[in-house]
py3Dmol code that shows the C-alpha trace and the ligand (Angstrom):
import py3Dmol

protein = """\
ATOM      1  CA  MET A   1      -0.506  -1.780  21.645  1.00  0.00           C
ATOM      2  CA  SER A   2      -1.409  -0.359  18.234  1.00  0.00           C
ATOM      3  CA  SER A   3      -0.420  -2.226  15.079  1.00  0.00           C
ATOM      4  CA  ARG A   4       3.085  -1.662  13.818  1.00  0.00           C
ATOM      5  CA  ALA A   5       5.125  -2.549  10.761  1.00  0.00           C
ATOM      6  CA  ILE A   6       8.571  -1.820   9.372  1.00  0.00           C
ATOM      7  CA  GLY A   7       8.561   0.089   6.075  1.00  0.00           C
ATOM      8  CA  ILE A   8      11.595   0.102   3.771  1.00  0.00           C
ATOM      9  CA  ASP A   9      11.787   2.441   0.782  1.00  0.00           C
ATOM     10  CA  ILE A  10      14.461   1.583  -1.780  1.00  0.00           C
ATOM     11  CA  GLY A  11      15.350   4.467  -4.084  1.00  0.00           C
ATOM     12  CA  GLY A  12      17.919   5.100  -6.781  1.00  0.00           C
ATOM     13  CA  THR A  13      19.945   7.244  -4.346  1.00  0.00           C
ATOM     14  CA  GLY A  14      19.031   6.169  -0.811  1.00  0.00           C
ATOM     15  CA  ILE A  15      17.432   3.327   1.119  1.00  0.00           C
ATOM     16  CA  LYS A  16      15.252   4.482   4.014  1.00  0.00           C
ATOM     17  CA  GLY A  17      13.387   2.666   6.710  1.00  0.00           C
ATOM     18  CA  ALA A  18      11.431   3.138   9.917  1.00  0.00           C
ATOM     19  CA  LEU A  19       9.054   1.428  12.301  1.00  0.00           C
ATOM     20  CA  VAL A  20       5.549   2.758  11.662  1.00  0.00           C
ATOM     21  CA  ASP A  21       2.374   3.052  13.747  1.00  0.00           C
ATOM     22  CA  LEU A  22      -0.212   1.835  11.236  1.00  0.00           C
ATOM     23  CA  ASP A  23      -3.167   3.498  12.938  1.00  0.00           C
ATOM     24  CA  SER A  24      -1.768   7.022  13.024  1.00  0.00           C
ATOM     25  CA  GLY A  25       0.819   6.821  10.229  1.00  0.00           C
ATOM     26  CA  GLU A  26       3.470   8.159  12.590  1.00  0.00           C
ATOM     27  CA  LEU A  27       7.050   6.956  12.772  1.00  0.00           C
ATOM     28  CA  LEU A  28       7.816   5.063  15.972  1.00  0.00           C
ATOM     29  CA  SER A  29      11.567   5.022  15.371  1.00  0.00           C
ATOM     30  CA  ASP A  30      14.188   7.271  13.833  1.00  0.00           C
ATOM     31  CA  ARG A  31      14.111   7.323  10.072  1.00  0.00           C
ATOM     32  CA  LEU A  32      17.221   5.381   9.094  1.00  0.00           C
ATOM     33  CA  LYS A  33      18.886   6.095   5.770  1.00  0.00           C
ATOM     34  CA  LYS A  34      21.790   4.518   3.913  1.00  0.00           C
ATOM     35  CA  PRO A  35      23.079   5.301   0.435  1.00  0.00           C
ATOM     36  CA  THR A  36      21.974   2.944  -2.347  1.00  0.00           C
ATOM     37  CA  PRO A  37      25.118   0.935  -3.240  1.00  0.00           C
ATOM     38  CA  GLU A  38      26.834   2.092  -6.433  1.00  0.00           C
ATOM     39  CA  GLY A  39      25.414   0.247  -9.435  1.00  0.00           C
ATOM     40  CA  GLY A  40      22.236  -0.782  -7.576  1.00  0.00           C
ATOM     41  CA  GLU A  41      23.017  -4.521  -7.816  1.00  0.00           C
ATOM     42  CA  PRO A  42      20.582  -6.995  -6.223  1.00  0.00           C
ATOM     43  CA  ASP A  43      22.923  -8.554  -3.646  1.00  0.00           C
ATOM     44  CA  ALA A  44      24.276  -5.193  -2.493  1.00  0.00           C
ATOM     45  CA  ILE A  45      20.785  -3.690  -2.090  1.00  0.00           C
ATOM     46  CA  VAL A  46      19.493  -6.776  -0.276  1.00  0.00           C
ATOM     47  CA  ALA A  47      22.439  -6.532   2.166  1.00  0.00           C
ATOM     48  CA  VAL A  48      21.608  -2.896   3.011  1.00  0.00           C
ATOM     49  CA  VAL A  49      17.915  -3.724   3.486  1.00  0.00           C
ATOM     50  CA  LYS A  50      18.888  -6.552   5.831  1.00  0.00           C
ATOM     51  CA  GLN A  51      20.997  -4.171   7.941  1.00  0.00           C
ATOM     52  CA  LEU A  52      18.104  -1.711   8.191  1.00  0.00           C
ATOM     53  CA  VAL A  53      15.493  -4.357   9.052  1.00  0.00           C
ATOM     54  CA  ASP A  54      17.792  -5.953  11.662  1.00  0.00           C
ATOM     55  CA  GLU A  55      18.449  -2.571  13.228  1.00  0.00           C
ATOM     56  CA  LEU A  56      14.763  -1.576  13.311  1.00  0.00           C
ATOM     57  CA  ALA A  57      13.564  -4.976  14.519  1.00  0.00           C
ATOM     58  CA  GLY A  58      16.271  -4.922  17.201  1.00  0.00           C
ATOM     59  CA  GLU A  59      14.943  -1.629  18.569  1.00  0.00           C
ATOM     60  CA  THR A  60      11.511  -2.972  19.371  1.00  0.00           C
ATOM     61  CA  LEU A  61       9.900  -5.620  21.510  1.00  0.00           C
ATOM     62  CA  ASN A  62       9.110  -8.769  19.531  1.00  0.00           C
ATOM     63  CA  GLY A  63      10.883  -7.246  16.521  1.00  0.00           C
ATOM     64  CA  ASP A  64      11.094 -10.575  14.683  1.00  0.00           C
ATOM     65  CA  ALA A  65       7.300 -10.749  14.504  1.00  0.00           C
ATOM     66  CA  VAL A  66       6.788  -7.217  13.156  1.00  0.00           C
ATOM     67  CA  PRO A  67       5.565  -7.307   9.507  1.00  0.00           C
ATOM     68  CA  VAL A  68       7.916  -5.842   6.900  1.00  0.00           C
ATOM     69  CA  GLY A  69       6.902  -3.973   3.740  1.00  0.00           C
ATOM     70  CA  VAL A  70       9.478  -3.089   1.085  1.00  0.00           C
ATOM     71  CA  CYS A  71       8.983  -0.779  -1.884  1.00  0.00           C
ATOM     72  CA  PHE A  72      11.210  -0.606  -4.939  1.00  0.00           C
ATOM     73  CA  PRO A  73      11.660   1.700  -7.965  1.00  0.00           C
ATOM     74  CA  ALA A  74      10.466  -0.723 -10.658  1.00  0.00           C
ATOM     75  CA  VAL A  75       7.372  -2.383 -12.074  1.00  0.00           C
ATOM     76  CA  VAL A  76       6.509  -5.134  -9.571  1.00  0.00           C
ATOM     77  CA  ILE A  77       4.311  -8.017 -10.680  1.00  0.00           C
ATOM     78  CA  ASP A  78       3.733 -11.046  -8.469  1.00  0.00           C
ATOM     79  CA  GLY A  79       6.909 -10.315  -6.500  1.00  0.00           C
ATOM     80  CA  HIS A  80       9.065  -9.983  -9.621  1.00  0.00           C
ATOM     81  CA  THR A  81      10.820  -6.746 -10.613  1.00  0.00           C
ATOM     82  CA  MET A  82      10.056  -6.230 -14.299  1.00  0.00           C
ATOM     83  CA  SER A  83      11.991  -3.037 -15.070  1.00  0.00           C
ATOM     84  CA  ALA A  84      15.057  -1.148 -13.804  1.00  0.00           C
ATOM     85  CA  ALA A  85      15.393   2.538 -14.619  1.00  0.00           C
ATOM     86  CA  ASN A  86      17.769   3.760 -11.905  1.00  0.00           C
ATOM     87  CA  VAL A  87      19.128   0.457 -10.556  1.00  0.00           C
ATOM     88  CA  SER A  88      21.091  -2.431 -12.090  1.00  0.00           C
ATOM     89  CA  LYS A  89      19.477  -4.144 -15.110  1.00  0.00           C
ATOM     90  CA  LYS A  90      19.991  -7.419 -13.209  1.00  0.00           C
ATOM     91  CA  TRP A  91      16.684  -6.691 -11.464  1.00  0.00           C
ATOM     92  CA  ILE A  92      14.703  -7.187 -14.670  1.00  0.00           C
ATOM     93  CA  GLY A  93      12.712 -10.415 -14.376  1.00  0.00           C
ATOM     94  CA  LEU A  94      14.135 -11.202 -10.919  1.00  0.00           C
ATOM     95  CA  ALA A  95      12.059 -12.961  -8.238  1.00  0.00           C
ATOM     96  CA  ALA A  96      12.895 -10.026  -5.967  1.00  0.00           C
ATOM     97  CA  GLU A  97      10.352 -10.620  -3.199  1.00  0.00           C
ATOM     98  CA  GLU A  98      11.680 -14.140  -2.716  1.00  0.00           C
ATOM     99  CA  LEU A  99      15.271 -12.873  -2.722  1.00  0.00           C
ATOM    100  CA  PHE A 100      14.480 -10.441   0.117  1.00  0.00           C
ATOM    101  CA  GLU A 101      12.483 -13.059   2.018  1.00  0.00           C
ATOM    102  CA  LYS A 102      15.366 -15.537   1.912  1.00  0.00           C
ATOM    103  CA  ALA A 103      17.913 -12.948   3.054  1.00  0.00           C
ATOM    104  CA  LEU A 104      15.693 -11.571   5.826  1.00  0.00           C
ATOM    105  CA  GLY A 105      14.379 -14.965   6.924  1.00  0.00           C
ATOM    106  CA  ARG A 106      10.791 -13.687   7.005  1.00  0.00           C
ATOM    107  CA  ASP A 107       7.851 -12.890   4.727  1.00  0.00           C
ATOM    108  CA  ILE A 108       7.699  -9.412   3.279  1.00  0.00           C
ATOM    109  CA  HIS A 109       5.169  -7.390   1.307  1.00  0.00           C
ATOM    110  CA  PHE A 110       6.782  -6.019  -1.881  1.00  0.00           C
ATOM    111  CA  VAL A 111       5.469  -3.233  -4.164  1.00  0.00           C
ATOM    112  CA  ASN A 112       6.467  -0.381  -6.472  1.00  0.00           C
ATOM    113  CA  ASP A 113       7.735   2.678  -4.554  1.00  0.00           C
ATOM    114  CA  ALA A 114       5.344   5.238  -6.048  1.00  0.00           C
ATOM    115  CA  ASP A 115       2.388   2.908  -5.502  1.00  0.00           C
ATOM    116  CA  ALA A 116       3.428   2.641  -1.852  1.00  0.00           C
ATOM    117  CA  ALA A 117       3.610   6.443  -1.619  1.00  0.00           C
ATOM    118  CA  GLY A 118       0.155   6.692  -3.228  1.00  0.00           C
ATOM    119  CA  VAL A 119      -1.311   4.264  -0.707  1.00  0.00           C
ATOM    120  CA  ALA A 120       0.237   6.272   2.142  1.00  0.00           C
ATOM    121  CA  GLU A 121      -1.202   9.562   0.870  1.00  0.00           C
ATOM    122  CA  LEU A 122      -4.560   7.809   0.458  1.00  0.00           C
ATOM    123  CA  ARG A 123      -4.568   6.402   3.953  1.00  0.00           C
ATOM    124  CA  TYR A 124      -2.879   9.184   5.937  1.00  0.00           C
ATOM    125  CA  GLY A 125      -2.254  12.188   3.687  1.00  0.00           C
ATOM    126  CA  ALA A 126      -3.326  14.478   0.855  1.00  0.00           C
ATOM    127  CA  ALA A 127      -5.512  11.913  -0.982  1.00  0.00           C
ATOM    128  CA  LYS A 128      -7.472  10.848   2.094  1.00  0.00           C
ATOM    129  CA  GLY A 129     -11.210  10.960   1.371  1.00  0.00           C
ATOM    130  CA  GLU A 130     -10.660  12.273  -2.199  1.00  0.00           C
ATOM    131  CA  ARG A 131     -13.007  10.987  -4.885  1.00  0.00           C
ATOM    132  CA  GLY A 132     -12.309  10.851  -8.620  1.00  0.00           C
ATOM    133  CA  VAL A 133      -8.926  10.600 -10.300  1.00  0.00           C
ATOM    134  CA  VAL A 134      -5.918  11.471  -8.148  1.00  0.00           C
ATOM    135  CA  LEU A 135      -2.383  11.219  -9.457  1.00  0.00           C
ATOM    136  CA  LEU A 136       0.552  11.136  -7.087  1.00  0.00           C
ATOM    137  CA  THR A 137       3.938  11.884  -8.619  1.00  0.00           C
ATOM    138  CA  THR A 138       7.260  11.549  -6.828  1.00  0.00           C
ATOM    139  CA  LEU A 139      10.024  13.794  -8.125  1.00  0.00           C
ATOM    140  CA  GLY A 140      13.329  12.215  -7.167  1.00  0.00           C
ATOM    141  CA  THR A 141      16.027  10.266  -8.990  1.00  0.00           C
ATOM    142  CA  GLY A 142      13.240   9.328 -11.410  1.00  0.00           C
ATOM    143  CA  ILE A 143       9.539  10.184 -11.562  1.00  0.00           C
ATOM    144  CA  GLY A 144       7.199   7.695  -9.935  1.00  0.00           C
ATOM    145  CA  THR A 145       3.427   7.745 -10.344  1.00  0.00           C
ATOM    146  CA  ALA A 146       0.443   6.289  -8.514  1.00  0.00           C
ATOM    147  CA  LEU A 147      -2.927   6.563 -10.249  1.00  0.00           C
ATOM    148  CA  ILE A 148      -5.921   6.349  -7.936  1.00  0.00           C
ATOM    149  CA  ASN A 149      -9.604   6.504  -8.812  1.00  0.00           C
ATOM    150  CA  ASP A 150     -12.229   6.737  -6.041  1.00  0.00           C
ATOM    151  CA  GLY A 151      -9.694   5.344  -3.578  1.00  0.00           C
ATOM    152  CA  VAL A 152      -8.651   2.426  -5.795  1.00  0.00           C
ATOM    153  CA  LEU A 153      -5.052   2.218  -6.990  1.00  0.00           C
ATOM    154  CA  VAL A 154      -4.140   1.202 -10.546  1.00  0.00           C
ATOM    155  CA  PRO A 155      -0.663  -0.239  -9.898  1.00  0.00           C
ATOM    156  CA  ASN A 156       2.539   0.092 -11.951  1.00  0.00           C
ATOM    157  CA  THR A 157       1.463   3.075 -14.039  1.00  0.00           C
ATOM    158  CA  GLU A 158       5.062   4.253 -14.810  1.00  0.00           C
ATOM    159  CA  LEU A 159       3.941   7.649 -16.135  1.00  0.00           C
ATOM    160  CA  GLY A 160       7.383   9.049 -15.372  1.00  0.00           C
ATOM    161  CA  HIS A 161       8.462   7.364 -18.592  1.00  0.00           C
ATOM    162  CA  LEU A 162       5.901   9.039 -20.851  1.00  0.00           C
ATOM    163  CA  GLU A 163       7.657  10.171 -24.007  1.00  0.00           C
ATOM    164  CA  ILE A 164       7.283  13.936 -24.221  1.00  0.00           C
ATOM    165  CA  ASP A 165       8.897  15.976 -27.027  1.00  0.00           C
ATOM    166  CA  GLY A 166      10.995  12.941 -27.909  1.00  0.00           C
ATOM    167  CA  HIS A 167      12.362  12.384 -24.396  1.00  0.00           C
ATOM    168  CA  ASP A 168      11.660  10.015 -21.526  1.00  0.00           C
ATOM    169  CA  ALA A 169       9.885  12.519 -19.240  1.00  0.00           C
ATOM    170  CA  GLU A 170      11.870  11.717 -16.108  1.00  0.00           C
ATOM    171  CA  THR A 171      15.137  12.686 -17.847  1.00  0.00           C
ATOM    172  CA  LYS A 172      13.783  16.268 -18.047  1.00  0.00           C
ATOM    173  CA  ALA A 173      11.379  16.740 -15.143  1.00  0.00           C
ATOM    174  CA  SER A 174      12.754  14.658 -12.242  1.00  0.00           C
ATOM    175  CA  TYR A 175      14.578  16.380  -9.396  1.00  0.00           C
ATOM    176  CA  ALA A 176      17.735  14.555 -10.520  1.00  0.00           C
ATOM    177  CA  ALA A 177      17.384  16.246 -13.938  1.00  0.00           C
ATOM    178  CA  LYS A 178      17.196  19.652 -12.228  1.00  0.00           C
ATOM    179  CA  GLU A 179      20.373  18.857 -10.291  1.00  0.00           C
ATOM    180  CA  ARG A 180      22.212  17.351 -13.241  1.00  0.00           C
ATOM    181  CA  HIS A 181      21.540  20.360 -15.464  1.00  0.00           C
ATOM    182  CA  GLU A 182      21.896  22.872 -12.592  1.00  0.00           C
ATOM    183  CA  TRP A 183      18.532  24.404 -13.571  1.00  0.00           C
ATOM    184  CA  ASP A 184      17.088  27.107 -11.354  1.00  0.00           C
ATOM    185  CA  TRP A 185      13.494  26.781 -10.077  1.00  0.00           C
ATOM    186  CA  ASP A 186      12.095  28.755 -12.999  1.00  0.00           C
ATOM    187  CA  LYS A 187      13.797  26.661 -15.664  1.00  0.00           C
ATOM    188  CA  TRP A 188      12.799  23.415 -13.933  1.00  0.00           C
ATOM    189  CA  ALA A 189       9.227  24.644 -13.490  1.00  0.00           C
ATOM    190  CA  LYS A 190       8.993  24.988 -17.292  1.00  0.00           C
ATOM    191  CA  LYS A 191       9.883  21.287 -17.613  1.00  0.00           C
ATOM    192  CA  LEU A 192       7.337  20.439 -14.916  1.00  0.00           C
ATOM    193  CA  GLN A 193       4.690  22.510 -16.700  1.00  0.00           C
ATOM    194  CA  ARG A 194       5.237  20.504 -19.895  1.00  0.00           C
ATOM    195  CA  TYR A 195       5.114  17.259 -17.923  1.00  0.00           C
ATOM    196  CA  TYR A 196       1.989  17.997 -15.895  1.00  0.00           C
ATOM    197  CA  GLU A 197       0.059  19.543 -18.799  1.00  0.00           C
ATOM    198  CA  THR A 198       0.674  16.326 -20.757  1.00  0.00           C
ATOM    199  CA  ILE A 199      -0.499  14.240 -17.799  1.00  0.00           C
ATOM    200  CA  GLU A 200      -3.540  16.476 -17.515  1.00  0.00           C
ATOM    201  CA  ALA A 201      -4.405  16.141 -21.210  1.00  0.00           C
ATOM    202  CA  LEU A 202      -4.221  12.343 -20.966  1.00  0.00           C
ATOM    203  CA  PHE A 203      -5.775  11.579 -17.559  1.00  0.00           C
ATOM    204  CA  SER A 204      -7.752  14.648 -16.404  1.00  0.00           C
ATOM    205  CA  PRO A 205      -6.938  14.183 -12.728  1.00  0.00           C
ATOM    206  CA  ALA A 206      -8.931  16.279 -10.257  1.00  0.00           C
ATOM    207  CA  LEU A 207      -5.957  16.348  -7.915  1.00  0.00           C
ATOM    208  CA  ILE A 208      -2.203  16.003  -8.479  1.00  0.00           C
ATOM    209  CA  ILE A 209      -0.018  15.330  -5.433  1.00  0.00           C
ATOM    210  CA  VAL A 210       3.686  16.095  -5.662  1.00  0.00           C
ATOM    211  CA  GLY A 211       5.998  14.037  -3.464  1.00  0.00           C
ATOM    212  CA  GLY A 212       9.693  13.269  -3.182  1.00  0.00           C
ATOM    213  CA  GLY A 213      12.283  15.082  -1.076  1.00  0.00           C
ATOM    214  CA  VAL A 214      11.994  18.266  -3.172  1.00  0.00           C
ATOM    215  CA  SER A 215       8.318  18.631  -2.207  1.00  0.00           C
ATOM    216  CA  LYS A 216       9.500  20.434   0.950  1.00  0.00           C
ATOM    217  CA  HIS A 217      10.449  23.296  -1.403  1.00  0.00           C
ATOM    218  CA  HIS A 218       7.028  23.280  -3.114  1.00  0.00           C
ATOM    219  CA  GLU A 219       6.640  27.042  -2.753  1.00  0.00           C
ATOM    220  CA  GLU A 220       9.527  27.473  -5.185  1.00  0.00           C
ATOM    221  CA  PHE A 221       7.871  25.629  -8.061  1.00  0.00           C
ATOM    222  CA  LEU A 222       4.189  24.723  -7.580  1.00  0.00           C
ATOM    223  CA  PRO A 223       2.961  28.369  -7.809  1.00  0.00           C
ATOM    224  CA  ARG A 224       4.674  28.622 -11.222  1.00  0.00           C
ATOM    225  CA  LEU A 225       2.501  25.865 -12.727  1.00  0.00           C
ATOM    226  CA  VAL A 226      -0.708  26.655 -14.606  1.00  0.00           C
ATOM    227  CA  LEU A 227      -3.030  23.637 -14.610  1.00  0.00           C
ATOM    228  CA  ARG A 228      -6.713  22.881 -14.421  1.00  0.00           C
ATOM    229  CA  ALA A 229      -6.208  20.277 -11.712  1.00  0.00           C
ATOM    230  CA  LYS A 230      -5.519  21.203  -8.120  1.00  0.00           C
ATOM    231  CA  ILE A 231      -1.823  20.505  -7.457  1.00  0.00           C
ATOM    232  CA  VAL A 232      -0.586  20.141  -3.865  1.00  0.00           C
ATOM    233  CA  PRO A 233       2.537  18.925  -2.072  1.00  0.00           C
ATOM    234  CA  ALA A 234       2.447  15.442  -0.546  1.00  0.00           C
ATOM    235  CA  LYS A 235       1.515  15.641   3.130  1.00  0.00           C
ATOM    236  CA  LEU A 236       3.895  12.870   4.051  1.00  0.00           C
ATOM    237  CA  ARG A 237       6.793  14.393   2.134  1.00  0.00           C
ATOM    238  CA  ASN A 238       9.606  11.920   1.705  1.00  0.00           C
ATOM    239  CA  ASN A 239       8.239   9.417   4.240  1.00  0.00           C
ATOM    240  CA  ALA A 240       5.360   8.314   2.017  1.00  0.00           C
ATOM    241  CA  GLY A 241       7.206   5.279   0.609  1.00  0.00           C
ATOM    242  CA  ILE A 242       8.111   4.034   4.095  1.00  0.00           C
ATOM    243  CA  LEU A 243       4.569   4.577   5.378  1.00  0.00           C
ATOM    244  CA  GLY A 244       2.893   2.998   2.350  1.00  0.00           C
ATOM    245  CA  ALA A 245       5.179  -0.054   2.327  1.00  0.00           C
ATOM    246  CA  ALA A 246       4.429  -0.542   6.029  1.00  0.00           C
ATOM    247  CA  ALA A 247       0.681   0.072   5.618  1.00  0.00           C
ATOM    248  CA  LEU A 248       0.372  -2.409   2.767  1.00  0.00           C
ATOM    249  CA  THR A 249       1.405  -5.233   5.093  1.00  0.00           C
ATOM    250  CA  SER A 250      -2.040  -4.874   6.659  1.00  0.00           C
ATOM    251  CA  MET A 251      -4.116  -3.930   3.614  1.00  0.00           C
ATOM    252  CA  GLY A 252      -4.104  -7.048   1.471  1.00  0.00           C
ATOM    253  CA  HIS A 253      -2.912  -7.102  -2.107  1.00  0.00           C
ATOM    254  CA  VAL A 254      -2.494  -4.532  -4.829  1.00  0.00           C
ATOM    255  CA  ALA A 255      -4.048  -5.579  -8.156  1.00  0.00           C
ATOM    256  CA  GLY A 256      -1.404  -7.102 -10.405  1.00  0.00           C
ATOM    257  CA  HIS A 257       0.407  -8.337  -7.324  1.00  0.00           C
ATOM    258  CA  GLY A 258      -1.413 -11.626  -6.955  1.00  0.00           C
ATOM    259  CA  GLY A 259      -4.678 -10.513  -5.390  1.00  0.00           C
ATOM    260  CA  GLY A 260      -7.816  -8.455  -5.877  1.00  0.00           C
ATOM    261  CA  PRO A 261      -7.941  -4.670  -6.183  1.00  0.00           C
ATOM    262  CA  LEU A 262      -6.679  -2.671  -3.274  1.00  0.00           C
ATOM    263  CA  HIS A 263      -9.320  -0.398  -1.846  1.00  0.00           C
ATOM    264  CA  SER A 264      -8.605   2.012   0.929  1.00  0.00           C
ATOM    265  CA  THR A 265     -11.122   1.594   3.693  1.00  0.00           C
ATOM    266  CA  THR A 266     -10.403   5.145   4.827  1.00  0.00           C
ATOM    267  CA  ALA A 267     -11.409   6.928   1.587  1.00  0.00           C
ATOM    268  CA  SER A 268     -15.119   7.569   1.839  1.00  0.00           C
TER     269      SER A 268
END
"""
ligand_1 = """\
12
BGC
C 10.768 3.802 -12.140
C 9.498 3.659 -11.345
C 9.664 4.343 -9.997
C 10.149 5.761 -10.164
C 10.415 6.447 -8.845
C 11.165 5.266 -12.244
O 12.344 5.414 -12.962
O 10.605 3.283 -13.460
O 9.189 2.299 -11.177
O 8.435 4.322 -9.325
O 11.337 5.801 -10.926
O 11.393 5.796 -8.117
"""
view = py3Dmol.view(width=600, height=400)
view.addModel(protein, "pdb")
view.setStyle({"model": 0}, {"cartoon": {"style": "trace"}})
view.addModel(ligand_1, "xyz")
view.setStyle({"model": 1}, {"stick": {}})
view.zoomTo()
view.show()
């Protein structure tokens, strides 16, 4: 049997999970989704994650032995959540990995959500085999970023919080900002243009990958952007967090997470 892992992606709006085939990057189960509890408090989120893991482990043979990877929308250093943009401030400084491990009664692998998505695109998707600087951005409740150079991830980059024109960028260019302000594609694309041209001026990526649920509508906004870098939709769409969290259970550590640098063995 090929190697499998459960991936859980915690977001500001929803918590998703699935059983993943680590060789192919395909989902071996339904993609389960539950709303993120109001307020995003630690105990409430942990309870939802436990339900999802129990359900997914219950669906498969030897489910208790299947590795579990969890990704979360915050800076994650050595298993601690060090920020909280779209969840309760109680997460700041919390030994989150340990909290999940106690509740689930098993070891987990715990990383930032955008970093997980970046790893997934690197291993199975749009960044596979790409050299040079690649920046993955997820446009959702916030903006998540994964910065990759020659297949090596620089974790916890948090470029969704760049200050642009006096504002935290994600308050203007995230998908949630589009929804909140009821902007049409054209108006939102102007905010994205400002965001990505700033990113481009600072980091000169060769490739920008756009993920998050809205990436399925990429034809509505990517053609409106004028950039030097190639900009493409994420191949794994909104499953990248699940796939990356699952894949990281077999890939060792991400730098800044208690180990050496993570290097994809598939990027060549
Ligand atoms: C958080 C990041 C996260 C991103 C996407 C931001 O608000 O600060 O840690 O990756 O949202 O969820």
